C-alpha positions, 0 to 999 in steps of 0.5 A: 500500500502506498504511503500517504503523508501529511504536509501540514507541518512543512508546507508554504502558506495557502494563499487564503492564510496570507491576509490572516498572518500579515497584521501580526507580521508587520508588528514585528520590530525587526520586520520594520528595522530591516525594511527601512535599512533597505529603503531608508526614506520609506514611509512605514505606515504606507508600507504597512497599508500596501502590505495589508492589501496582499491577498496571496503569495503571488501578490506578496512575491511580485508586488513586495518581495521582488521590488525590495530584492531588486533595490537590495541588489542595487545597494549591495551588488554590482550586477545581478543576472541569469543565464540559461533559461532558454534551456528550460520549458515554460510549461514544465517544472524542475527541481533546481539545485544549486551551490549555496553562497548565501543563506537567504539570497541564493533562492530569493535572487533565483526567484526574481530573476525567473519571474523577470524572465517570464517564468513562475517563481519556485517553492524554496526548501529552508532548513528549520534551524534558521527559523529562530523566531516565529515571524521568520517561519511566517515570512518565509512560508508566505514567500513559498518556502517549505520546511526541512527538518534538521537534527532529526532522531535517527529513528525518525529520519527515513520517515522525515525524508520520505515526507519531504521527498514526497512533498517535492514530487507533490509540488512538482506534479500535483501543484505544478510548482518547481522547487529549489534546494541547496546541494548540501546542508548549509553553505560550503565554508570553503567554497568546495560546493560538493553535492551531499549523497544523502540529498541525492538519496532523499530526492529519490525516496518518494519515486519508487525502488528504481533509483535512476527512474526516481531521479529522472522524474523529478527533472533536476536542473542544476544552477551555478551561483557565482558571487564575486565577493562573499560578505560572510567570507570573514565569518566562515574564516573565523568559524574555521579557526573556532572549530580548529581550536575547539572541536566541540565549538557549535554555532548558536542561533545568533551566529546564523542571524548574523550570517543572514544579516551580513549576507543580505546587507554586505557588498557582493560585487557581481552576481551571476546565476547559470542554469546548466540545463537538465540533468537528465540529458546526462543520466544515460552515462550511468550504468544500470549495472552499478549498485545503488551506492555507486549510482547515487555517487555518480548522480552526485557527481554529475550534479557537481560537474554541471555546477562547476563547469558553469561557474563564472570566473572573476579576477579575485578567483584568479589572483587568489589561487596565484597568491595561494600558491605563490605563483603568476600562472594565471596573471593574464586574468588580472591587472596589478591594480586588481591584485592590490585591490583584492589584497586590501579587500582581504586585509579589510575582511581579516580586521573584522575577525574577532577570535581568542589567539587570532591566527592571521596566517591560517585565517588568510589561508582560508579566505584565499581558499574560499575564492581559489576553490571555485576556479579549481573546480571549474578547471577540473569540470571543463577539462573532464 
């Protein structure tokens, strides 16, 4: 008998729930603070009146979230663009899987760029560890997010994973909504961008026993996200030293909030999203003779290669590689002025780090790795 799941705990809000939750959301001081940061001259009372007119999620996304995010991009980025929509069919649905640069903005920017290019927005997977306040949970569910449960007891993990996998299929095939999910739980601290095999296994659970057929059915479309600058790079480097010096170190809720705020408000330079096509076009390269574990690994590797090969390289990536390896191998890709600018940027980010027994050499190495690793992965992928 086919298992049926109740999606009530993890689903986005229904359209009719939007007007019900809006008044309480607008009373949250943190909401007012952030809105007024992005739009300093905004009359918040007028904004509240506009928000109270929202009747459904589409109204909220197109009339409030999209203009808000484009203003944020104008303030914190040099450019923001998307390529590869010509590889998609507007009447089909996809499971977008991307590398993970920013806690909030990866999916948010993808959504507004898709909408700008005439596509529907997607439903977004978000970990419940980030929903540290009730108002954040309300806000993301109103913005078409579904909840991924973290820190689940082992005895419940399979059931929770099956429910999530089944919800994704429900969204794709019944609701006719595309979905987005990051290739791994949490951001890659050193920008190595590897797809977790556990994610691939989870995605297959809702589709029967034939693994490759199950993966084919959810129409995975890898997306490569490239940031010229990562505003959270110094926080990631800081975490590397804290974990090195104390293996028991664990982030607190305030650390995730700091990362969310820094990622959204910090300078990012150029940002590029590249849709890499459909994974289904590559699945025939995987032998059916392989056991399931090997097939899972092969699917993860294919997603990685499609993402890595579609990353956009900036001067920073080449400079970081050469500085890290004490070489001038890629000097044709940057100028002396760009080198000095990047060195100044790294020094500025290092100065922000506050840890006991600050290890400047270690921290600088970690910062350079974050910018060199995308280039290393790109070169391996395009040469494969």
